N, C-alpha and C positions, 0 to 999 in steps of 0.2 A: 944581492944581499946574501947569497948562499955562502957566507963565511963559515969556515970550519972552526967551531968553538971547542971541540974535543968531546967531553962527556955530555950526557944528557943534562945534568944539573948546570954545567957551564953554559950550555946552549940556552936553556930557559933563562938563566941570569943575563946572558948577553942580549937576548931578545927583549927582556925587561928594560935593559939599559937603552934599547933602541925605541922604547915607547910602547912595547907590547905588554902592558901592565895587567890586563884582565886574564883571569883563569877561565877558560871555556870548557864546557862539557857537552857531550852529545845527549840530546833529548830526542825522542822519536822523530819528529819532523824538522828539527832545527838544532842550532848550537845555542847554548844558554850560558849566561854569566850570572851566577847566584849572588855575586857581590852587588851588582847593579840591577838585577832582574831583567837584563837585556836578553832578548831572543832574536837570533839571526836565522832567517830562512835561507835556503841555498842561494836564492837570487839576490840576497842582501849582503853577501860577503865575498871577499876575494882571498885566495891563498897566495900569500906573498913569498913564502918559502917553505920547504919541507926538509926535515933532517931525519935520517933513519939511523937507528941504533940496533945493532945485532948483538945478542948475548954471546959472549965468548964461550961460556961453558954451559949455559942453560938457555934453550930456545924460548923459555917463558920470559926471559929478560928483554926480548925484542920490543922495540917501541918506535913510534913515529911522533915527531914534534912538528906541529903546523903553526906557522906565523900567519895569523888571520887579521884582516882589516875590513872595516865597513865604512865607506864614505857616507852612506845614507844614515847610519846610526852614529857616526863619528867616534868609533871605538877601534882599538887594536888589542889583540889578545893572543894567548897561546893555548893550543889544544894539544894535550899529550895523550896518546892512546897506544895500546898494544897493536901489533899487526893484525890481531883478530877483530879489528874494528868492523869488518864486514859481517861478523857473526853477532854483533851487538844489535839492539833493537832500534836501529836507525832506519829511517825510510829509504827507499831506493833512490829518491832524488838527492838526499843528503849523501849517501854513499857514492853516488855517481859524481857529485860535485867534488868530494874529497879525493876521488881518483883522477880528476881531470887536470891536476896541476901541470903547468907547462914546463 
């Protein structure tokens, strides 16, 4: 699945075209979709792909896009976060899960 889409916005759009319709966010212990009120604990989701973007002129523009799926919840979504994810208020279990992509 690790197709190179180009820009961050093209990657998010490409993933949506592949069925990753939900916008996911980090909450302390889990990922959450505010659209559906779905919460995914680290053991409930898989990381299907990761895309990294490095800012050409500004390190603050660095971001990571995660393609996330959960067969248990029957959902697929996209998590976009800055490289500073590990400084966010995420639990250590969630951070470890996001670092484990194969």
